[in-house]
Structure formats: structure tokens, C-alpha cells
PLY file of the C-alpha trace (Angstrom):
ply
format ascii 1.0
element vertex 114
property float x
property float y
property float z
element edge 113
property int vertex1
property int vertex2
end_header
-5.31 -18.91 -16.68
-5.85 -15.14 -17.06
-2.92 -12.79 -16.64
-2.72 -10.60 -13.57
-3.05 -6.89 -14.48
0.62 -6.23 -13.72
1.82 -9.18 -15.80
-0.38 -8.01 -18.66
1.07 -4.49 -18.41
4.63 -5.83 -18.55
3.76 -8.01 -21.52
2.21 -5.07 -23.38
5.16 -2.79 -22.65
7.57 -5.47 -23.81
5.67 -6.18 -27.01
5.47 -2.46 -27.75
9.27 -2.30 -27.91
11.01 -2.66 -31.24
12.89 -5.92 -31.66
16.33 -5.69 -30.09
19.38 -7.80 -30.73
20.16 -7.84 -27.00
16.80 -9.50 -26.27
17.57 -12.16 -28.87
21.10 -12.89 -27.68
20.29 -12.82 -23.97
17.16 -14.94 -24.36
15.41 -12.45 -22.05
12.14 -11.19 -23.54
12.08 -8.36 -20.96
15.54 -7.06 -21.92
13.98 -4.01 -23.62
11.89 -3.05 -20.57
14.85 -1.32 -18.92
15.44 0.75 -22.04
11.80 1.77 -22.11
11.49 2.97 -18.51
14.84 4.81 -18.51
14.37 6.61 -21.85
13.92 10.36 -21.67
14.14 13.45 -23.81
14.70 17.09 -23.08
11.88 18.29 -20.87
11.05 14.83 -19.47
11.46 14.45 -15.76
13.32 11.53 -14.23
12.91 10.20 -10.71
14.90 7.93 -8.41
13.47 4.55 -7.40
14.89 1.43 -5.74
16.23 -1.37 -7.90
14.20 -4.58 -8.08
13.96 -6.91 -6.26
16.56 -5.66 -3.75
16.35 -1.98 -2.85
19.35 0.19 -2.04
19.06 -0.65 1.67
19.40 -4.35 0.78
22.34 -4.50 -1.61
20.57 -2.99 -4.61
21.10 0.50 -5.88
19.13 3.61 -6.65
17.85 3.64 -10.22
16.72 6.60 -12.30
13.60 6.09 -14.44
11.31 8.31 -16.46
8.82 9.81 -14.00
5.84 8.75 -16.14
6.64 5.12 -15.19
6.83 5.76 -11.42
3.37 4.27 -10.72
4.20 1.25 -12.88
7.45 0.79 -10.90
5.56 1.03 -7.61
3.14 -1.65 -8.83
6.10 -3.90 -9.69
7.51 -3.37 -6.19
4.15 -4.19 -4.57
3.80 -7.33 -6.69
7.31 -8.45 -5.79
6.60 -7.94 -2.08
3.47 -10.10 -2.35
5.11 -12.78 -4.51
8.72 -12.57 -3.40
11.07 -14.43 -5.74
13.67 -16.76 -4.23
16.39 -14.09 -4.29
18.97 -13.40 -1.61
19.30 -9.68 -0.92
22.45 -8.90 1.09
21.97 -6.50 3.97
24.29 -3.88 2.52
23.29 -0.21 2.48
24.00 1.25 -0.97
21.66 4.25 -1.00
23.06 7.63 -2.04
21.58 10.33 0.23
20.80 13.48 -1.72
21.12 11.77 -5.11
19.04 13.21 -7.92
17.86 11.95 -11.29
18.66 13.67 -14.58
18.13 13.03 -18.28
21.60 12.47 -19.79
21.97 11.62 -23.48
18.46 10.17 -23.72
18.59 8.08 -20.54
17.63 8.82 -16.96
20.72 8.65 -14.76
21.46 8.87 -11.04
23.57 11.89 -10.15
25.52 12.08 -6.89
24.83 15.07 -4.69
27.02 18.12 -5.19
0 1
1 2
2 3
3 4
4 5
5 6
6 7
7 8
8 9
9 10
10 11
11 12
12 13
13 14
14 15
15 16
16 17
17 18
18 19
19 20
20 21
21 22
22 23
23 24
24 25
25 26
26 27
27 28
28 29
29 30
30 31
31 32
32 33
33 34
34 35
35 36
36 37
37 38
38 39
39 40
40 41
41 42
42 43
43 44
44 45
45 46
46 47
47 48
48 49
49 50
50 51
51 52
52 53
53 54
54 55
55 56
56 57
57 58
58 59
59 60
60 61
61 62
62 63
63 64
64 65
65 66
66 67
67 68
68 69
69 70
70 71
71 72
72 73
73 74
74 75
75 76
76 77
77 78
78 79
79 80
80 81
81 82
82 83
83 84
84 85
85 86
86 87
87 88
88 89
89 90
90 91
91 92
92 93
93 94
94 95
95 96
96 97
97 98
98 99
99 100
100 101
101 102
102 103
103 104
104 105
105 106
106 107
107 108
108 109
109 110
110 111
111 112
112 113
């Protein structure tokens, strides 16, 4: 069975990551994916996206990622909408109006409005 393009992209991104102890101990082969999409350096731009699979209007939270992965994140969201996992998302609004994303110590972070 061939991989869907999105699944193939996730697999490639995961395999491109150096081996991490957290991936070994958690048993989660995608544990390094979060580190990849939130990594930034001076001059990189970060952007705010909804957490997966539940967005901030459904119990999730805003997440800051490196802007170069925004299209990848949107593709993940579209795929999850089409093939919704059996997850219960509470109807709790947790969005932060006016929040912004910033690169802080090598990671994109959500900053509350001033």
C-alpha cells in the first residue's frame, strides 16, 4: 500500500531528525517532529497555529512553529479533518487574542499580548 503524500512527508521529516533519547523512551517515533517544527534561530520567523487535533477553540491551545513549516502544518490539519481520529475535543475556548509568536532560546514560543 503506497503512502499518502502527507504520511510520506512526516516519515521523511522524522527520519531526518537525529536519534533522540526521548523518542526511544517514549516509544513514539514522531517525538522529534515537535522539536523540528518549533526550532528557530535569530532571523527566523515564527507563526501561531492551532494545536492538533483540537484547536484552541476546542480545548487545544495556540502553538508557535517556525513559519517555514506553516504549509506543512496546514496539510496536517486538512488531513486530520478528512480522517478524524477518535479523539474527544472539549468545547473549551483557550485561544489567546492578540498573541504573537517569537523565537526564544532556539524555540518558537507563544507570547501573550502586551
